[in-house]
N, CA, C and O atoms as a Maestro MAE file, in Angstrom:
{
 s_m_m2io_version
 :::
 2.0.0
}

f_m_ct {
 s_m_title
 :::
 protein
 m_atom[188] {
  # First column is atom index #
  i_m_mmod_type
  r_m_x_coord
  r_m_y_coord
  r_m_z_coord
  i_m_residue_number
  s_m_chain_name
  s_m_pdb_residue_name
  s_m_pdb_atom_name
  i_m_atomic_number
  :::
  1 25 -141.872 71.983 -97.896 1 A "UNK " " N  " 7
  2 3 -140.890 71.137 -97.241 1 A "UNK " " CA " 6
  3 2 -141.531 69.805 -96.864 1 A "UNK " " C  " 6
  4 15 -142.734 69.762 -96.604 1 A "UNK " " O  " 8
  5 25 -140.790 68.758 -96.830 2 A "UNK " " N  " 7
  6 3 -141.333 67.440 -96.555 2 A "UNK " " CA " 6
  7 2 -141.319 67.053 -95.090 2 A "UNK " " C  " 6
  8 15 -141.694 65.930 -94.753 2 A "UNK " " O  " 8
  9 25 -140.893 67.958 -94.201 3 A "UNK " " N  " 7
  10 3 -140.763 67.606 -92.794 3 A "UNK " " CA " 6
  11 2 -141.937 68.045 -91.931 3 A "UNK " " C  " 6
  12 15 -141.902 67.859 -90.715 3 A "UNK " " O  " 8
  13 25 -142.980 68.625 -92.529 4 A "UNK " " N  " 7
  14 3 -144.117 69.066 -91.724 4 A "UNK " " CA " 6
  15 2 -144.857 67.856 -91.163 4 A "UNK " " C  " 6
  16 15 -144.973 66.816 -91.811 4 A "UNK " " O  " 8
  17 25 -145.353 68.024 -89.940 5 A "UNK " " N  " 7
  18 3 -146.167 66.957 -89.343 5 A "UNK " " CA " 6
  19 2 -147.560 67.036 -89.946 5 A "UNK " " C  " 6
  20 15 -148.165 68.107 -90.000 5 A "UNK " " O  " 8
  21 25 -148.051 65.921 -90.386 6 A "UNK " " N  " 7
  22 3 -149.380 65.859 -90.982 6 A "UNK " " CA " 6
  23 2 -150.328 65.179 -90.006 6 A "UNK " " C  " 6
  24 15 -149.918 64.343 -89.201 6 A "UNK " " O  " 8
  25 25 -151.596 65.547 -90.089 7 A "UNK " " N  " 7
  26 3 -152.618 64.913 -89.257 7 A "UNK " " CA " 6
  27 2 -152.859 63.522 -89.801 7 A "UNK " " C  " 6
  28 15 -153.288 63.358 -90.944 7 A "UNK " " O  " 8
  29 25 -152.586 62.530 -88.990 8 A "UNK " " N  " 7
  30 3 -152.762 61.137 -89.408 8 A "UNK " " CA " 6
  31 2 -153.801 60.490 -88.491 8 A "UNK " " C  " 6
  32 15 -153.493 60.184 -87.339 8 A "UNK " " O  " 8
  33 25 -155.026 60.275 -88.978 9 A "UNK " " N  " 7
  34 3 -156.096 59.734 -88.123 9 A "UNK " " CA " 6
  35 2 -155.754 58.378 -87.511 9 A "UNK " " C  " 6
  36 15 -156.198 58.077 -86.403 9 A "UNK " " O  " 8
  37 25 -154.982 57.565 -88.203 10 A "UNK " " N  " 7
  38 3 -154.682 56.246 -87.659 10 A "UNK " " CA " 6
  39 2 -153.819 56.365 -86.408 10 A "UNK " " C  " 6
  40 15 -153.971 55.562 -85.488 10 A "UNK " " O  " 8
  41 25 -152.914 57.350 -86.348 11 A "UNK " " N  " 7
  42 3 -152.110 57.564 -85.147 11 A "UNK " " CA " 6
  43 2 -152.989 57.982 -83.979 11 A "UNK " " C  " 6
  44 15 -152.772 57.547 -82.848 11 A "UNK " " O  " 8
  45 25 -153.976 58.823 -84.248 12 A "UNK " " N  " 7
  46 3 -154.894 59.249 -83.180 12 A "UNK " " CA " 6
  47 2 -155.700 58.069 -82.659 12 A "UNK " " C  " 6
  48 15 -155.932 57.969 -81.454 12 A "UNK " " O  " 8
  49 25 -156.126 57.184 -83.532 13 A "UNK " " N  " 7
  50 3 -156.900 56.010 -83.107 13 A "UNK " " CA " 6
  51 2 -156.068 55.107 -82.215 13 A "UNK " " C  " 6
  52 15 -156.550 54.621 -81.193 13 A "UNK " " O  " 8
  53 25 -154.820 54.882 -82.600 14 A "UNK " " N  " 7
  54 3 -153.934 54.037 -81.806 14 A "UNK " " CA " 6
  55 2 -153.697 54.668 -80.446 14 A "UNK " " C  " 6
  56 15 -153.733 53.981 -79.425 14 A "UNK " " O  " 8
  57 25 -153.455 55.981 -80.426 15 A "UNK " " N  " 7
  58 3 -153.216 56.694 -79.167 15 A "UNK " " CA " 6
  59 2 -154.442 56.623 -78.268 15 A "UNK " " C  " 6
  60 15 -154.314 56.388 -77.066 15 A "UNK " " O  " 8
  61 25 -155.627 56.822 -78.835 16 A "UNK " " N  " 7
  62 3 -156.854 56.803 -78.046 16 A "UNK " " CA " 6
  63 2 -157.114 55.417 -77.478 16 A "UNK " " C  " 6
  64 15 -157.552 55.289 -76.335 16 A "UNK " " O  " 8
  65 25 -156.852 54.389 -78.255 17 A "UNK " " N  " 7
  66 3 -157.043 53.022 -77.752 17 A "UNK " " CA " 6
  67 2 -156.092 52.743 -76.603 17 A "UNK " " C  " 6
  68 15 -156.467 52.081 -75.635 17 A "UNK " " O  " 8
  69 25 -154.869 53.238 -76.696 18 A "UNK " " N  " 7
  70 3 -153.897 53.048 -75.633 18 A "UNK " " CA " 6
  71 2 -154.327 53.817 -74.377 18 A "UNK " " C  " 6
  72 15 -154.171 53.332 -73.256 18 A "UNK " " O  " 8
  73 25 -154.859 54.998 -74.580 19 A "UNK " " N  " 7
  74 3 -155.308 55.854 -73.488 19 A "UNK " " CA " 6
  75 2 -156.488 55.213 -72.770 19 A "UNK " " C  " 6
  76 15 -156.494 55.111 -71.543 19 A "UNK " " O  " 8
  77 25 -157.457 54.795 -73.515 20 A "UNK " " N  " 7
  78 3 -158.576 54.040 -72.974 20 A "UNK " " CA " 6
  79 2 -159.618 54.878 -72.260 20 A "UNK " " C  " 6
  80 15 -159.415 56.059 -71.980 20 A "UNK " " O  " 8
  81 25 -160.711 54.248 -71.980 21 A "UNK " " N  " 7
  82 3 -161.828 54.895 -71.302 21 A "UNK " " CA " 6
  83 2 -161.476 55.248 -69.863 21 A "UNK " " C  " 6
  84 15 -161.889 56.296 -69.368 21 A "UNK " " O  " 8
  85 25 -160.726 54.394 -69.191 22 A "UNK " " N  " 7
  86 3 -160.353 54.666 -67.796 22 A "UNK " " CA " 6
  87 2 -159.510 55.931 -67.694 22 A "UNK " " C  " 6
  88 15 -159.716 56.737 -66.787 22 A "UNK " " O  " 8
  89 25 -158.582 56.112 -68.596 23 A "UNK " " N  " 7
  90 3 -157.765 57.324 -68.599 23 A "UNK " " CA " 6
  91 2 -158.599 58.554 -68.877 23 A "UNK " " C  " 6
  92 15 -158.422 59.591 -68.239 23 A "UNK " " O  " 8
  93 25 -159.512 58.439 -69.833 24 A "UNK " " N  " 7
  94 3 -160.391 59.558 -70.143 24 A "UNK " " CA " 6
  95 2 -161.228 59.954 -68.934 24 A "UNK " " C  " 6
  96 15 -161.330 61.137 -68.611 24 A "UNK " " O  " 8
  97 25 -161.824 58.981 -68.269 25 A "UNK " " N  " 7
  98 3 -162.660 59.270 -67.104 25 A "UNK " " CA " 6
  99 2 -161.834 59.846 -65.955 25 A "UNK " " C  " 6
  100 15 -162.305 60.727 -65.237 25 A "UNK " " O  " 8
  101 25 -160.608 59.356 -65.776 26 A "UNK " " N  " 7
  102 3 -159.743 59.883 -64.724 26 A "UNK " " CA " 6
  103 2 -159.476 61.367 -64.942 26 A "UNK " " C  " 6
  104 15 -159.641 62.168 -64.023 26 A "UNK " " O  " 8
  105 25 -159.066 61.737 -66.148 27 A "UNK " " N  " 7
  106 3 -158.745 63.133 -66.411 27 A "UNK " " CA " 6
  107 2 -159.995 64.009 -66.447 27 A "UNK " " C  " 6
  108 15 -159.919 65.191 -66.113 27 A "UNK " " O  " 8
  109 25 -161.133 63.463 -66.842 28 A "UNK " " N  " 7
  110 3 -162.382 64.202 -66.786 28 A "UNK " " CA " 6
  111 2 -162.727 64.525 -65.339 28 A "UNK " " C  " 6
  112 15 -163.055 65.668 -65.020 28 A "UNK " " O  " 8
  113 25 -162.655 63.529 -64.461 29 A "UNK " " N  " 7
  114 3 -162.950 63.739 -63.043 29 A "UNK " " CA " 6
  115 2 -161.960 64.726 -62.427 29 A "UNK " " C  " 6
  116 15 -162.349 65.600 -61.653 29 A "UNK " " O  " 8
  117 25 -160.691 64.587 -62.770 30 A "UNK " " N  " 7
  118 3 -159.662 65.484 -62.249 30 A "UNK " " CA " 6
  119 2 -159.955 66.926 -62.670 30 A "UNK " " C  " 6
  120 15 -159.833 67.845 -61.860 30 A "UNK " " O  " 8
  121 25 -160.331 67.122 -63.905 31 A "UNK " " N  " 7
  122 3 -160.669 68.457 -64.398 31 A "UNK " " CA " 6
  123 2 -161.882 69.031 -63.696 31 A "UNK " " C  " 6
  124 15 -161.908 70.212 -63.351 31 A "UNK " " O  " 8
  125 25 -162.892 68.192 -63.483 32 A "UNK " " N  " 7
  126 3 -164.097 68.665 -62.804 32 A "UNK " " CA " 6
  127 2 -163.814 69.036 -61.349 32 A "UNK " " C  " 6
  128 15 -164.391 69.986 -60.820 32 A "UNK " " O  " 8
  129 25 -162.922 68.278 -60.707 33 A "UNK " " N  " 7
  130 3 -162.540 68.607 -59.327 33 A "UNK " " CA " 6
  131 2 -161.866 69.980 -59.292 33 A "UNK " " C  " 6
  132 15 -162.169 70.788 -58.415 33 A "UNK " " O  " 8
  133 25 -160.966 70.255 -60.225 34 A "UNK " " N  " 7
  134 3 -160.282 71.542 -60.250 34 A "UNK " " CA " 6
  135 2 -161.245 72.682 -60.561 34 A "UNK " " C  " 6
  136 15 -161.077 73.780 -60.031 34 A "UNK " " O  " 8
  137 25 -162.232 72.457 -61.393 35 A "UNK " " N  " 7
  138 3 -163.250 73.477 -61.643 35 A "UNK " " CA " 6
  139 2 -164.021 73.747 -60.358 35 A "UNK " " C  " 6
  140 15 -164.309 74.898 -60.031 35 A "UNK " " O  " 8
  141 25 -164.355 72.681 -59.632 36 A "UNK " " N  " 7
  142 3 -165.047 72.844 -58.349 36 A "UNK " " CA " 6
  143 2 -164.209 73.608 -57.344 36 A "UNK " " C  " 6
  144 15 -164.736 74.444 -56.610 36 A "UNK " " O  " 8
  145 25 -162.910 73.338 -57.297 37 A "UNK " " N  " 7
  146 3 -162.020 74.064 -56.391 37 A "UNK " " CA " 6
  147 2 -162.007 75.549 -56.748 37 A "UNK " " C  " 6
  148 15 -162.061 76.399 -55.860 37 A "UNK " " O  " 8
  149 25 -161.938 75.861 -58.019 38 A "UNK " " N  " 7
  150 3 -161.937 77.257 -58.456 38 A "UNK " " CA " 6
  151 2 -163.247 77.953 -58.100 38 A "UNK " " C  " 6
  152 15 -163.241 79.101 -57.656 38 A "UNK " " O  " 8
  153 25 -164.362 77.267 -58.292 39 A "UNK " " N  " 7
  154 3 -165.671 77.849 -57.966 39 A "UNK " " CA " 6
  155 2 -165.774 78.094 -56.464 39 A "UNK " " C  " 6
  156 15 -166.263 79.140 -56.039 39 A "UNK " " O  " 8
  157 25 -165.317 77.135 -55.658 40 A "UNK " " N  " 7
  158 3 -165.358 77.310 -54.206 40 A "UNK " " CA " 6
  159 2 -164.458 78.458 -53.763 40 A "UNK " " C  " 6
  160 15 -164.813 79.192 -52.840 40 A "UNK " " O  " 8
  161 25 -163.308 78.628 -54.398 41 A "UNK " " N  " 7
  162 3 -162.401 79.723 -54.060 41 A "UNK " " CA " 6
  163 2 -163.030 81.059 -54.371 41 A "UNK " " C  " 6
  164 15 -162.912 81.995 -53.581 41 A "UNK " " O  " 8
  165 25 -163.695 81.167 -55.502 42 A "UNK " " N  " 7
  166 3 -164.374 82.427 -55.856 42 A "UNK " " CA " 6
  167 2 -165.514 82.681 -54.888 42 A "UNK " " C  " 6
  168 15 -165.712 83.809 -54.438 42 A "UNK " " O  " 8
  169 25 -166.264 81.635 -54.566 43 A "UNK " " N  " 7
  170 3 -167.367 81.782 -53.627 43 A "UNK " " CA " 6
  171 2 -166.878 82.206 -52.244 43 A "UNK " " C  " 6
  172 15 -167.499 83.049 -51.596 43 A "UNK " " O  " 8
  173 25 -165.770 81.626 -51.792 44 A "UNK " " N  " 7
  174 3 -165.210 81.969 -50.483 44 A "UNK " " CA " 6
  175 2 -164.643 83.384 -50.481 44 A "UNK " " C  " 6
  176 15 -164.697 84.068 -49.459 44 A "UNK " " O  " 8
  177 25 -164.104 83.828 -51.608 45 A "UNK " " N  " 7
  178 3 -163.531 85.173 -51.686 45 A "UNK " " CA " 6
  179 2 -164.607 86.247 -51.643 45 A "UNK " " C  " 6
  180 15 -164.327 87.378 -51.245 45 A "UNK " " O  " 8
  181 25 -165.832 85.922 -52.044 46 A "UNK " " N  " 7
  182 3 -166.913 86.906 -52.029 46 A "UNK " " CA " 6
  183 2 -167.415 87.179 -50.629 46 A "UNK " " C  " 6
  184 15 -167.981 88.243 -50.374 46 A "UNK " " O  " 8
  185 25 -167.220 86.235 -49.710 47 A "UNK " " N  " 7
  186 3 -167.714 86.415 -48.341 47 A "UNK " " CA " 6
  187 2 -166.819 87.292 -47.525 47 A "UNK " " C  " 6
  188 15 -167.099 87.540 -46.352 47 A "UNK " " O  " 8
  :::
 }
 m_bond[187] {
  # First column is bond index #
  i_m_from
  i_m_to
  i_m_order
  :::
  1 1 2 1
  2 2 3 1
  3 3 4 2
  4 3 5 1
  5 5 6 1
  6 6 7 1
  7 7 8 2
  8 7 9 1
  9 9 10 1
  10 10 11 1
  11 11 12 2
  12 11 13 1
  13 13 14 1
  14 14 15 1
  15 15 16 2
  16 15 17 1
  17 17 18 1
  18 18 19 1
  19 19 20 2
  20 19 21 1
  21 21 22 1
  22 22 23 1
  23 23 24 2
  24 23 25 1
  25 25 26 1
  26 26 27 1
  27 27 28 2
  28 27 29 1
  29 29 30 1
  30 30 31 1
  31 31 32 2
  32 31 33 1
  33 33 34 1
  34 34 35 1
  35 35 36 2
  36 35 37 1
  37 37 38 1
  38 38 39 1
  39 39 40 2
  40 39 41 1
  41 41 42 1
  42 42 43 1
  43 43 44 2
  44 43 45 1
  45 45 46 1
  46 46 47 1
  47 47 48 2
  48 47 49 1
  49 49 50 1
  50 50 51 1
  51 51 52 2
  52 51 53 1
  53 53 54 1
  54 54 55 1
  55 55 56 2
  56 55 57 1
  57 57 58 1
  58 58 59 1
  59 59 60 2
  60 59 61 1
  61 61 62 1
  62 62 63 1
  63 63 64 2
  64 63 65 1
  65 65 66 1
  66 66 67 1
  67 67 68 2
  68 67 69 1
  69 69 70 1
  70 70 71 1
  71 71 72 2
  72 71 73 1
  73 73 74 1
  74 74 75 1
  75 75 76 2
  76 75 77 1
  77 77 78 1
  78 78 79 1
  79 79 80 2
  80 79 81 1
  81 81 82 1
  82 82 83 1
  83 83 84 2
  84 83 85 1
  85 85 86 1
  86 86 87 1
  87 87 88 2
  88 87 89 1
  89 89 90 1
  90 90 91 1
  91 91 92 2
  92 91 93 1
  93 93 94 1
  94 94 95 1
  95 95 96 2
  96 95 97 1
  97 97 98 1
  98 98 99 1
  99 99 100 2
  100 99 101 1
  101 101 102 1
  102 102 103 1
  103 103 104 2
  104 103 105 1
  105 105 106 1
  106 106 107 1
  107 107 108 2
  108 107 109 1
  109 109 110 1
  110 110 111 1
  111 111 112 2
  112 111 113 1
  113 113 114 1
  114 114 115 1
  115 115 116 2
  116 115 117 1
  117 117 118 1
  118 118 119 1
  119 119 120 2
  120 119 121 1
  121 121 122 1
  122 122 123 1
  123 123 124 2
  124 123 125 1
  125 125 126 1
  126 126 127 1
  127 127 128 2
  128 127 129 1
  129 129 130 1
  130 130 131 1
  131 131 132 2
  132 131 133 1
  133 133 134 1
  134 134 135 1
  135 135 136 2
  136 135 137 1
  137 137 138 1
  138 138 139 1
  139 139 140 2
  140 139 141 1
  141 141 142 1
  142 142 143 1
  143 143 144 2
  144 143 145 1
  145 145 146 1
  146 146 147 1
  147 147 148 2
  148 147 149 1
  149 149 150 1
  150 150 151 1
  151 151 152 2
  152 151 153 1
  153 153 154 1
  154 154 155 1
  155 155 156 2
  156 155 157 1
  157 157 158 1
  158 158 159 1
  159 159 160 2
  160 159 161 1
  161 161 162 1
  162 162 163 1
  163 163 164 2
  164 163 165 1
  165 165 166 1
  166 166 167 1
  167 167 168 2
  168 167 169 1
  169 169 170 1
  170 170 171 1
  171 171 172 2
  172 171 173 1
  173 173 174 1
  174 174 175 1
  175 175 176 2
  176 175 177 1
  177 177 178 1
  178 178 179 1
  179 179 180 2
  180 179 181 1
  181 181 182 1
  182 182 183 1
  183 183 184 2
  184 183 185 1
  185 185 186 1
  186 186 187 1
  187 187 188 2
  :::
 }
}
């Protein structure tokens, strides 16, 4: 069928440029904070 979505590297490049380094760092920090919250919750539950 001709309607399947194909992987198009140029679309990914455009999306990544729009997203930018600031967006990447924001979501990286946000993810690390949530991992820290989960670790603290497990640590607190053991006590």
